[in-house]
N, C-alpha and C positions, 0 to 999 in steps of 0.2 A: 168222807169227802176229801178230795185233793185240792189244796189251795196253792195257787201260783203267785209268787211275788212279782209285782210289776215295778219297772224301773222308774225313777223320778222323771218328771217332765218339766219343760220350760227352758228359758234362756236367761242369762244374766241381764238385769235391767238397771242396776244401780249405775249412776255416773260417778266415778271415783274422782275425788278432788285432786288437783295438781299438787305436786310436791316441789321441792327445791333441791338443786344439785348440792351434793356434799352434806345433805341433811337427812337424818333418819326419818322414816315414814311408817306409820302404824296402819296395819290392815286388820279388819275384823271379819269373822265368819258371817256375822249378820249381814254385812254389806255384800259379801260374795254370794250369799244364798238368795238375795232378792231376785224375784222372777222365777224361782223354782218351787215346785210342789210335788207331793208324793200321792199317787192315786190310791194307795193303801192307807194313807194317813200316818205313815211312819215319820219319825223325826229325822230331818236331814242334817248332814254334817259335811264339812270340807275335809277332803283327804289329799295327800301328796301334792301340796302346794309348791310350785316352782316359780322362780322369777329370773329374767335375764338382767344384765347390767347391774348386778349387785348380789348381796347375800341376805338370806332370810334366817331369822332365829325365832323359835316358838316361845311365846311368853306364857302360854297356858290360858285357859278360859276363853278359847276361840280368838286369840289375838297373836299377831306376828309383828316383828319389827324388821323392816327392810332397810338395809344399809347400802346406799348406792356406791358404785365404783367411783373413786375419786375423779372429780372434774366432769363426770358424765352428766349431760343434759339431753332430754329428748324422751321418746316414749319408752315405757317399761311394760312388758307383757307378762301377765300372770297366767299360768296353766294349772288347773286343778281338777279334782273329781268331786262331784256332788253325789253322796251315797246315803242309802237309807238304813244301813247297818245290817241288812239282811242279804247282802250280796248284790243288790241292785245299785248301779251307779251310772253316771253320765259325765262325759267330758265337758269342761267349761273353760272359757277364756275371758279374761278381763284385762284392762289396761288403764294406765294413768300416765301423766307427763311430768317430768322433772324440769322445772324452769331454770334457765341459765341465769345465774346471779351476776355474771360478768367477772367473777373472781378468777384470777390467773395464778398459776402455780409459781412457786419460787424458782429462781434461776441461779446458775453459777455452779462452781465446783469448790471443794475445800482447798484452801490455799495455805492454811497454817502449817508450819513445820513443828510437829510435836517433839518436845525434848525427850531424850532417852531416859528410861527408868533403870532400876537395878533389880536384879534377881532377888526374890523373897522380900521385896519392899513395897508397901502400898504406894499407889500412884493416883494423883488427883486429876480429874478431868473437869473442864468447865464448858458450859454451853457457849460462852463467848468465843472460846478457841475453836470449837467444832463448827460454829456458824460463820467463821471468817471465809470470805469468798462467795457468800450467798447474798442475794437481795430479793425483795418481793416487788414485782412490777406495779402492784397496787398500793405499795407503801405500808403493808401490814407488818406487824411485829412478828419475827420468826422465832420458833422454839425448836428444841430437839426432842424427838419422840422415839420410843422403842429402841433405846440404845443397847447394843449387845457387844460382847467382846469374847474372843477365844482365849484359851490358855489362862483362865482365871475367872473370878466372880466379881460382879458389879453391885454396889449398893448406892442408892440415891441419898444424898445429904440434904436435898432441898436447895432452893435458890440457884438452880442451874448448876449444881455440882454433884459429882459422883466419885466414889472411891473404888479403884480397881485393885483387887487383891490377887496377885499372881499365883498360879499353881506352884507348889513347892519345888524349888530347884530349877524351875524353868527359866531359860534365857533364850532370847531370840525375838523375832517380830511378833507383835500383837496387833490383830486386825479389829477395828471397830466398825460396825454396821449400824446405821441409824437413819431416821427420817427427819428431814427439815420441813416443818409445816408452818402454815400461816394462821392456824386457828380457825380457818373457815373451810376446811376440807382439802385445801390444796397442799400437796406435799411432794417431795422429791427424795429419791434414795441418795445416800452419801456413804462414803467409806474413808476412813483415816487409818493410819498406822503409826505406831511408835515401837521402839526397840527396848528390850530389857537386857542390860549388860550383865554378863555372867560374873560371878565372884568365886573366888577360890573356896572349895569345899573344906571346911575346917577339919572334917574327918578323913580327908584324903591325904596320904603321904606317899610320894611328894605331890605337890599340887599340879594342876593342869588347867588349861582353858579349852572349852569346847564351844566352837562356833556352830550354831544350828540355823539352817535356812530350809524352808519347806520346798518340796518338789511337787509338781503337778501330777495328781493321780489320773490314771486312765480308767482302770477298773481293778477289782481286788487282785493283788499280787503283781501289779504292773503300774509303773509311772510312765512318763513319756518316753524314757530311754533306758529303763532297767527293769529286770524281773527279779522277784524275791526268791531266795533259796527255800524250797518247799520242805526240806527235811533236816536242816542243820542250823545251828546258831554259831556266830563268831562275835567275840567282844574284844575291844581294846581296853587294856588296863592302864592305870595311871602312870605306869613306867614305859608306856609305848609298846608293850608286848601284846600278843594275841592269844586268846584261849578259845578253843572250839569244842563242840560236842554235838551229838545227834548222829544221824546215819553216817557211818565212816566213809561210804562210797561217794557221798554227795557233799563232802566238805567238813563233816564232823571230826575227821581225823586229819590233823595237819602235821603229823610227826615227820613226814618226809621233808618238810621245809621249816621245821622247828627252829633251826639255827638262823633262819632269816626273819623269824617273827619273835625273837626273844627280847626285843627292845634295844639291842645294840644300836640299831637305826630305828627311830620311832616309826611305827605305823600310824598314819594320820587319818586314814579312812579305809573302809572295807566295802567292796561292791560284790554283786552276786549275779549268777545265772540260776536256773532251777537246780543245778546240780554241782555248782562250784563257787569258789570265792576268789577274788583278786584284791590283794592288799596294796594300797598306795603308801609308799614310805616317804619320810621327810626329805630324802635326797632325790625325789622324783622317780625312783625306780618302782617296779611292780613285782610282786610275788604271787603265784597262783597255785591252787590245789583243788582237788575234787575231781569231777568227771565232766566230760563233754557230751555224755549221753546218759540215759536213765540208769541210775543205780550201778555206776562203775563199769558200764560196758566199754567205754573208751576213756582213759585218763585225760584230765585237762592238762594239755601240754603246750606251754608257751615257749619251748626251747628254740623253735624255728625263728622267733622274733626276739630272742633274749637280748641281742645287742641293740635292739631298738627301744627296749623298755628298761634299760639298765640305769637310767638317770642321766646319761650323757646329754640328752635333750629331755627336760623334765616332762613327765606325764602329769597333766593337771586335772583330768577327769576321766572316768571309765564308764562305759555304757555296755548294755548286754541285750542279747536275744535269749531264747530258751537255753541255748547251748554254746554261745559264742560271746567273746568280748571285743570291744573296740575302744582303744585308748587314744584320747585327744592329747596331743603334746603342745608344749608352749610355743612352738613355731607354727602352729596351725595345721600340722600334719596329723594323720591318723594311722595307727598300727592296729591290725586285727589278728586274732587267732581263734581257732575253732570254726571259722567260716571265712573262706578266702575272699579277699577284695582285689585280687590281681587285675581283674577286668577294668577296674576304675582307679588303679593305683596312681596314674598321672593326674587324676582329678582331686585326690585327697593327700597330695604330697606337700601341701602348704604353700604352693605357688599362689593359690587363692585360699586364705585362711578358712578352715572349718571352725565354726563357732559353737555348734550344738549338734548332737546326734540323737536320733529317735529310732525306735525299734518296733517291729512286730515279733511274732513267735520266731521267725526264721529269716528276717531281713533287716537291714539298716537303711536309714535315710540321713544323710549329712547335710546340714544347712551351712552354706558358706557365706562369707562376709559380703559378697556381692548380691546376696538375696537368692542365689540359685541353690538347687538341691541335687545331690548325687546319691544314687541308690545302688545297693548290691545285696547279694544273698539269694534265697530261693525266689525264683521269678514269680511263682504263683501267689506268693505272700507279700508282694511289694518290692521284691528285689529288682524287678524290671519295670522302669518307669518310662520306657521309650515311647509308649503311646501318648504320653502327656509331656514329653520332653520340652516342647516349645512353651509350655505353660510353667515350667519349673526352671527356666534358664536365667532368671533374674531380670528379665525385661520388666516384669512387675515383681517386686520383691516378695518372696515368701518370708513371713514373719514368725510362723510357728507351724509345727507338724504334729498331728495327732494320729492315733492308731487304734485299731481293733487287733485281735489275734492275727488277722490275715490281710489287713489292708491299711493304707495310709490315707490321710486327708490333710492337705496343706492349706493353711489360711494365708491369703495374700494381703498386701498392704492396702489394697482398695476394697477389702471386705469380701472378696470372692473366695470360693473353695475349689480346689482341684483334688480329685481322688484317683487312686490306682491300687492294684492288687486284686485279690479275689473278689469278683463282682458280686457274689451272693453275700459276702460278709462285709460290705461297705465300700468295696473298690469301684462299684458302679453307682454313680449318683445321677445318672441321666434322667431318672424319673422326677427329680426335684431340681434339675439344673437351673430353671428360671428363678428358683427361690434362694439359690446360694451363689448367684452370679455377681453379687456386689451391689445390685440395685438398692437393696436394703442390706447394710453392712452386717456380715457375720462377725460377732465379737469374740466368740469362744466356741470350742467344739468339745463335746463329751462323748464317751464311748462305753459300751459293754464289750464283751469279748467278740461280738459279731455285728454290731450296729453302731451308727453314729447319731448324735443329736446336736444340731447347730443352734446356738442361741444368737438371735439377731438383735440389732440395735433398738428395734421397736418392742423388745420384750417377748417376741414370739419365738417358737421353736419349730425347726424343720428336721425330720428324721428320715433315715434310709439305712438299708442293710437288711439283715435277716429279720423277717417280720416277727418271728417268735422270740427274738432277742431284743426287741425295742425298736426295730426298724420301721414298724407300722404304728403310728400314734393316732390313726384316724378316729379311734373310739373316744379319744379325749381332745380332739382337735379344737373344740370350742373353748377348752380351758388353757390351751397353749397358743392362742392367737394374739396375745399381747393386750387383750382387754384388761387383764391384770398381769403386769409384767412378771415374767420369770427372771429370777436373778441368779440362780445357780442350779446345776443339775448333778445328781449323784447316781451311782449305778451299782448293781450287783453284776454277776457274770452275764445275766440275760435279761435284765429289767432296768428301767430308769425311774427316778423320782425327781420331779422338778419342784424346787422351792420358789414360791412366788412372794412378791413384796408385801403381801398382806399376811405373811406367815403361814399360809396354807401350802399343802403338798398335793401334787398330781402325779399319779403313777401309771405306767403302762409297760408292756413287755410280757415275759413269761409269768403267768399268774402265780405259780408255785414258788417263784423266785423273787417275789416282791412286787410284781406287776399288778397284782390285785390287792388293793388296800381297803376294800369295802368294809372289813370287820373293824377297822380302826378309823373310819372316815370321820366320825364326830370328834376324834381326838387330834386329827391333823388338818382340820378345816380352818385354822388360823384363830380360833377363839382364844387359844393360848399359842402365841407365836412359836413356830419351829425355827430354831436358830442354826442347826447343823444336822446333817444326816450322815450316818455311818453304815457300812455294809459288810456282810460276808459274801460268799459266792451266791447265797440263796436267799438272803433276808436283809431287811433294812432295820435300823434303830435310829429314831429321831430324838434329838435332844431339844427340849422345849425351853422357852424363856424362863420358866419357873424352876428350872433345874431338874425336871422330871424327864423320863424316857418312855417312848412308845415304840414298840417293835412289831413287825409284821413280816409274813412270808416264810418260806423255808421249812414248814412242818417241823421235823425233829432237828432242823439245822439252824436254830438260833432265833426264830421269829415268832409271830403270834400263834402259829399253828401248834408248835410244840413249845410254847411261848415263854414269855418272861413273867408269867403270873406267879411262879414260885418265888420270885424275888421282887414282886411288885412293891412291897412296902419299903424296899431298899432303893427303889428307883422313882419314888413319888415326889422327890424334890425336897423332902424334909432335910436331907443333906444333899447339897447340889452335886449333880454329876457334871464334871468339867470336861471330860474327854472319854471317848469310847474307842476300843481297839477290837480287832477280830482275827480269827483264824478262818479257814475255809467254812466252818460250820458252827462257830460259837463266838459270843461277844464277851468282852471284859470292860466294865465301866469303872473309871477312876473317879473317886469322889473328892470333894474339896477338903475332907479331913484326912486324905492320904490313904483311904481304904479302897478295896477293890470288890466289885460284885460281878459274878459271872453267871451266864446261862447259855443254853444251847446244847449241842451234842456233847455228851460227856467225854467221848473219845477224841474230841477235838479241842478240849480245854473248857467246856461248858461246866464241868464239875471241878471246883477248886477246894472242895471240902478237906482234902488231905493236907492242904497248906493254909487253911483258913486263918490260923493264929498268926501266920507270917504276913497276911494281907489285911489285917484288921485296922491298920493305921497307927498302931503303937510305934512302928517305924514307918514313916511316910513312904509310900510308893510314889515315885516321881515320873516314871515313864514305863510303858509296857510295849514289848516287842513280840513278834509272833512268826512262826513258820505256818505251813498249812495245817499242822496237827497239834501245835502246842503254843503256850504262852511263856514269856519270861518277863518278870517284873523287876525293874531296877529300883532299889530303895535309896533313901537319902544317905544311908551310911555306906553306899558303894557296894552293897551285897545284891545278890540275884536270887530270886525265887522262881522255880519253874513248875509247871503242871501241864497236863494234857496226855497225849499218847506216849506211854513210857517206852514203847518199842521203836517208834520212829517219830521224827519231827522234833526231838530235843526235849520232850516232856520230862525225861529223866536225866538230870545233870549230876548224878551222884559221883560219876567217874572224875569230875573236875570240881567237886564241891569245895575243896580246900581253896581253890583258886578263885572261887566266886563268893567267898565270905566277905571280901572287902576289896576296895580299889578298882572296881569296874567303872570305867568312864563312859563307854559308848558301845553300841551294837552295830553290826552290819544291818542297814535299814534303808529301804528304798524310798520311804516317804519323806525323809528329811536328809539333807546333806549335813552330817555331823563331822566336823573337822577337828581333830585332836591336836593340841599343841602342849607340850610339857612346859611348865612355868620357867624352866631353865633356858628355854629358847630365847633367841635374841629378840629384843623389843621391836615391834613393828615400826617401820619408817613410813611416814605419810608421803604420798607422791608430790613431786614438785613440778612446776610448769603449768600450762594452761591448755584449755580446749577452745578452739575458735570455730566460727562459722564464716562461710564465704561472703555473707552479706547480713548486716544487722537491721536493714530496713527492707524486708522481703515483700514480694508481691505474688499474688495468686498465680500459679502456673510456673513459677520460678523453681529451679532445682538448686537446693542448698547443698554444700559440701562441707563435711566436718574434717578438721585436722587437729593435731595435737603435737606439743613438744614436751610431753610428760617424761619424767625420769623417776625411778624408784630404786633406792639403795637395796631393796629386797629383791630386785629383779621384776620384770614385767612379762606377763603372759600375753595372750592374744587380746587386743583391744576391741571391744564391741561397742558400737555407738547405738544408744537408745534415744530415739527422737520423741519429744513431748510437745504438746500444744496446751498451754494453760495447765500443765501438770499431768495431762492425760496422755498415755502412751500412744504413739502413732506407728511404731515399728522399729526395726533395726537396719543397719547398713551405713555405709560411708556417706551416701547421698539420700536426699528425700525431696520429692517434687510436691510442692504445695498445691492443695486442691481448694475448691470452694469451701470445704468444711473447716479449713483453718483460717478463713478470713476473719479478722478482728481478734485473733488469738496470738499470744506471744509464743515464740518457738524457743525451745532449749534442747540441746543435745548433751547426753551424759555419756562420758567415756568410761567404761567399766572393764576391769581385768582382774585376774587372780595373780598375786605375786608368788615368788618362789617358795614362800613359807605357807602357801595355801590361804592367805588372807585376801578376801574380796575387797578391792579398792575401787573408788569411782570419783570422777571429777566432772563437774557440770560447767558448761559454757555460760557466758553471760546471756541474759534474756534479750531476745530481739524486740524491736518495736512490733506492735500488732501487724499482722499480715494484711497488706492492702489489697483491696479487690482489684482485679484486672480492669484496666481502663476500658471504657465502652468502645467496642470496635464494630466495624461494618462486617456483615456476613462475608466469609472468605476462609482461606486456608493459611495456617501458619506452617511454613516449611523450613526446617532447620537442617542444614547439612552437618552431619556428625563426623565426617571423615574427609579424606582427600577428594578432589573434585572428579577424578577420572578412574575408570576401571582399568585392569591390565590383564594381558594374556597369562600372567603369572598367578592368576586367581585374585588379584586385587579387587576390592569391593568398595562401593560407595553406599553409605547409609544416610537416610533422611528420617527425621522425626516430624510427624505431621499431626496436626489437631485442627479443630474448627475454631474460628475467631469468636463466634457467638453461639449461644445455646439454641439448637433447633427445636421445633415443636414435633418434628417427625424424624425418623431414622434417615441418615444420609450415608450412602455407600459410594466409595471411590473404587473404580475398576481400572487396573493398570495394564499396559502392554508395552513390550519392547519392540522398537521398530526393526531390530535386527537381532534375532535370538542367536545368530552365529557369533555375535560379538558380546552381547550382554543378556543375562537372564535374571529374573526377579525371584526374591525369596517368597513372595506372596503376591497374588494379583488382585487382592481386595482388602479394603479397610472398611469396617462398619462403625459408624459413629451414631450414638443414641443421645437422647436428651439427658441421659445420666453420665455418659463417658465422653461427651463432646470435647472437653478440654484436657483429656488424658492423652498425652502423645503416644502415637503408634509408630512403629518403625518399618520402613521399607528399605530393603537391602538389594542393591543391583550388583551382581558379581560378573567379572569379566570372563569370557570364554576363550580358550586357546584353540585357534583353528589350525595350528601347526603349519601355517603358511606365512612366509615373509611378505605380508601384504601392507606393511607400514601401519601407522595409526589410523583407526577408522572411527568416524563420528557416527553417532546414532542417538536416538531419543527415547525417552520413556513418556508415553502419553497417558492421560487419565480421563475417564468419563465420570460424570456425576449422575447418580440415580437417586431420586427422592421425589416426594410430593410436598416437601416442605416449601412454603411460599417464598422463604428467603434464599433458599439454596438451589431450587430447581432450575433457575435460569443461569446459574453460574457455570463458567468453564474452567478447566484446569490447565494452567500454563505448562507446556511440556518441559521436561527436565532434559537438558542437553548434556551429553556425555561423550567422551572419547575413550575407546578401548586401546590402550597403549600396546603396540606390537613388541614382541620379545626378540624380533630380528632373526628368527630361526625357522627353518623347515625341519621336520624330524618325524621319526616314527611316533605314532600315537598309540595310546592304550585306551580303548573305548569299550564301555560296558552298555549293554542293552538294558531295557526295563527302566530307564530313567523316567521318573514320574509315575511309575506303576508297571505291573506286569503287562506286557503287550508284545505283539509280533513286530520286530524291529527290521528296518532296512538301513544298513550301515555300509558306507563306502569309505574305504581307507584312502590314504593319500600316497605321496611318492616315497615315503620312508618305509622302514621296517616296522609295520604296524602289528599290534596285538589287539584282536577284537573278540569280545565275549558276547555271544547272543543271549545266554542265560535261559530265559523261559520263552515258550510259545514258538511258532514257526517263523524263523528269522531268515532274511536274505543278507548275507555277509559277503562283501567283495574287498579283496586286499589291495587292488591297484598295483602300481609299480613298487618293487621292493620285495625283500624277503620277509613275507608276512606270516603271522601265526593266527589262525582262525579257529575258535571254539564254538561249536553250535549250541551245546547245552541241551535242555529239554525241548522237545518239539521236532517236527519234520522240517529240517533246515536245509537251505540251499547255500553252499559255500563255494565261492569262486576265487581261486588264488590269483588269477590273471598273471601278469609278468613277474618273474623272480622265482627264487627257490623257496617255495612256500611249504608250511606245515598246516594241513587241514584235518581237524578232528571233529567228526559229527557228534560224538558222545551219544546221548540217548535218542531213541526213536529212529524212524526211517528217513535217512538224509541223502541229499544229492551233493556230491563233491566233485568239482571240476578244477584240476590243478592249474590248467592253462599252460603257458610256456615256462620252461625252467625245470630244474630237477626237483620235483616236489615229493613230499611224503603225505600219503592219504590214509587216514584211519577212520573208517565209518563208525566205529564204536558199536553199541548195541542196536539191534534192528536190522532189517533187510535194506542195505544201502546201495546206492549207485555211485561208483567211483570212476572218473574219466581222467586220463592223463593226456598231455599234449607233448610237444617237442621237449626232449630232455630225458634224463635218466630218472625215472620215477620209481618210488617204493610204495607198495600197497599193503596195508595190514588187513588181513581177512578176518571177519567176525567168527565167533565160535560156531555159528550154525552153517557156515560155508554157503550161505544163501546170497551173499553180496554179489552184485553184478559189476565186473571190472571190464572197462573198455579202454584200450590204449590207442590213441590217435597220433602217436609220436612219429618221428622220422625213422627211416630204415636203419640208421646207425645207432639208434638209442638202445641202451641196455636197461630194461625195466625188470623189477623184482617184485614177487608176491611173497609176503611172510605169512606162512600158514600157522595158525595157533596149535600148540601141541595138544590141545584138548580134542581136536578133530581126528577121526580115524583115517580119513583119506581125502585127497583133493587132486584135481587135474588142472594144470595151468590153462587159462583161456588163451585164445589166439593173440599173437602180438606181444606176449610176455616172454622174455628171454630166460630169466632166472627164477628159481623158487627155493625157499628155505623153510625148514620146520623150526619154529621158535624153540628156544632153550627149554629143556625138560627131559624127562626120562620115560614118557609114555610111548607106546608103540604106534607109529603113524606111517601112512603110505602117501607118497607124493609122486604124481605122474606128470611128465612133461607133455608138450604139444609137438607140432610138426616142425618147430624151429630148432635151432641148435641151442639146447638148454643146458644150464648149469644148475644142478639140483643138490642141495646140501641138507643132510640130516642133523639130528641132535644126539643126545646121549641115550636115547631109547633104541629099541630094536626096530629100525626103520625099513620100509620097502620103498626104494627109489627106482622108478620105471622111466626110462628115457624116451620111449616111443620113437617116432621117426626123427632123424636129424643127427648131427654130430654133437653128442651130449657128453657132459662131464658130471659124474655122479660121485659125491663125497659122503661116505656113511657116517663118520664120526664114531664115538663110543657106542658099544652095544653090538648085538649080533644082527647085522644088517643083511638085507637081500637086495642086490643091485642088478637091474636088468637093463641092458643098454638098448635093446631093440634094434631096428634098422639103422644103419649109419656107422661111421667110424667113431667109436665111443672111448672115453677114458673113465675107468672105474677105479675108485679109491675107497677101499673098505674101511680104512682107519683101524683103530684098535678094536679087538673083539673077534669072535668067531663068525666070519661073514660068508655069504654066498654071493658070487659074482657071475652073472650071465651076460656076456657081451652081446649076444644076438648076432644078426648078420652084420657084416662090415669088418673093417680092420680095427680091432679093439686093443686097448692098452689097459692092463690091470695092475694096480699098485697095491701091494700087500704089506702089512706090518705084523711082526711076530712069526712064529714057526709055521711052515707050510701046512702042517697037519691041522691047523686051526681053520683052514679055508676049504670051501667047495667051489671049484672053478669048472664052469661048463662052457665049452667052446664049440661053435658051429664051424666045421672044417672048411667051408667054402661058401661062396655066394653064387646065386643063379644069375648068370650074365650071358645073354645071347646063346642060351642053351649049352653053356660050357661051365666046367668047374675049375676054379683057380685056387691054388694053395693060398692059405692065409697065415700071416705072421702072428705068432703068439709071443707077447712080451711080458714076462713075469719078473717084477722087481721085488727081491726079498732082502 
């Protein structure tokens, strides 16, 4: 007998009790199963229980604990399966409500300035200090929770105190991340920093100082503006000299420049492309070596710019693409080699200081001090930003630029994002445009090699770019919507990992490169907080709060697939892991005892067994560096240990082993700026002077301007102004316009620069009074003229800044028009104001038009219409702007181009001067008017009218109509079957290659008109009304025949046939063996040089010969038929 299992029946009937926000809630299977039964009598159980608005943890025994999302109150939905254990199950849903307790989260920002610490010295932290600047609106006592620090280990001492023990030999900034909580579930994220000052290494002789500051990572192997060398290492030693090893073609061999890297002039920092290095020296000069293409194909050659990077003007920073460098100098100018920047040279010459440079694989983007961006390099990879030029011109300051391999994304001061470059790789963000337009501020952008992820102020994430590389996050959208804030995002080459404030991690992108973390989901769900995430090209490694490590992704390339289980006992937190490093396909973890643990692909550094005794912590490892294929560990005694691929990547350093046994100070390294200074260098001088603001009692909507009178005995580089509100960064630039977001906050500006010794200096202004809210105003328009009052025929322009007086409920659009576009034209005819940007000034520019007529000053107006359904603005009118276009007092020839405002068929009329008119595209009508004009038709079937004057008409492409009018004109139809018409005057016609042009001369009887026959034609006969013909210069064999007029026919250097036909003709053969036939009439035949044949035909003819008579064949008709009689004919031979 066959028995069929039947599924459970019923519906949930239990009424779940309400819970309370911020309070754990217990759920039982017995409650969830109420209302269900099994027709076969099987015991029922609850499977796959899920809940929204919080997290579930199983307690065993049919019980779960639900922990609500902080501050959430409202309904919670439970989805689960009721199953009989025999494959029969049914879906079920339950719900309960979390009551609002009225508890409000803490507010504020950290305001304490933490004192500096010292390298290798314990540092004490207190809750009282970390809580400064915070308050609780309900009066609850605040505490510090989940405190984490990088570059060292924390231990709690009790009573609100912690001891931070730095990683050995580390100096530089330390970042603290923590939660400020009220004990009732309300909490807020906080970040603080302090600095660890370096101390002289007692084992180093002579001593040195190394200043370390972190760079922002884009994706493995790339920071915002530099690419790592994939096959070679370069180090700075304590005497300022450089040692290199690895692939000789990609920078491992520096022998060609050894005398410039020997420490006679200290090298302070080393930068890299994929295949080359550039060393910045203490005198501001630069030395380069390696290749500008893969594996030595083209040497890296900076000789063309040698006199610009010799230190006469100090180089302060160097940036790179795959195969090119860009050097920023102290005067704000940029010098490039390996990838030309000539097209934008006048934009990066320092007239407007360049403050930062960013890069894709093959393009650069320079941020200037006025908030604008200039790009160059391969156009498809971001070098051409013309499509978004108006969004990068500094009208709204760009504050930071991010990149994938092939595209850029610029973050602007109002929180919006502008993208360009390869559309499939992140350059096209149109699909998410409404999510990154600044309505909700984007605060940071992260990238893989082919996709972007934007973190917004509400903790949510927006992605775009290649869908397989992280551009599509729809599968995890509910985890990235800000319900639980995302605080940072990390990436492999093709996948993202988002770290949320509850310590959990969400991943997406290429599954085999870390996008699929399902195997380690229970270990990265926040039960033990994740504090930092590291990556190879293919895998992630997460450092947890207990010092343990979890890895996933990548198969044999360093992650969970080919995983870290072989070293799991070394990564379990028994000895804290403090930092993790990576090659393309392997990880190296530095532990708090100075030892190193590796895993991943052995050929990429995952196997360090050959050097295990040198990495066991007996001599502390202080830092690890990498190429694509190998690791190099710097130890506390200044020695270096290498492992990984011995054939490439620098895994074998035996050739320079003696130089690496001691005294190594720093590596070429893209992830931090490591600036070397020998202890013998002059002591740093602090800057003198002050930084001031244009107003210390600012108001919303006001534009503040920063100024300084700073001086520095060590010299000053480019000054960059960093604006802050209550200590939170707002952006950079000399000016900043205050928005509603800054109301109630104090404003400070920090002037920062790098002195001539490479030391970063900064001076802050005094703090302003809190920003006052803009006074209540009636609905209307605020219009501020930014320039002179009138336009001019010299191109003079007038600009107005416009905004709304009050916040509308609906969008408001202003549409503008010029009353006389012959005198003034507009930069844009529309402005759109929304409830979000109503108080952000937008600019209207009116530019004067030169009509090339002395018509005195002309008044005109710019009118505006208001379009909206907003109740406050729909009845308002826009008062016209009255302008005068100042005349330049001149008539003159004009140069006019068609296609203004887009490709179209133009109708252009010249004036009384010598005009030059270009039709460009489409079928244009061009008229020269009076004067000696030049008309160019361009593409399309054009009509060109010279009218009066000696004109030049060129039809160029397609079938054109050319009418010279009166005057001695030159007509050239160009390509296509053209019609050319001459009038009174001596006209010249240039015939097309196909001899199909139609030439009609309507001139006077006394005109002498000429047709120029192209040498490419075999033969041509002059049309009626044309007196002269000539074959264009060349050596081809061509034949030219006259008409019934008295013609003058001229050959070229080929073997020509000139046939006079009827009339008194003059034939000139030129070089070559020519055949001249006079035909009827009294003709003149001149063979020129060469063996020619002259046939005078009927009539009294004259033949002129050059050379020996034997070179010629002369045929003479002995008489002419006239009234039935024969008369003798004169033969005149000149030799």
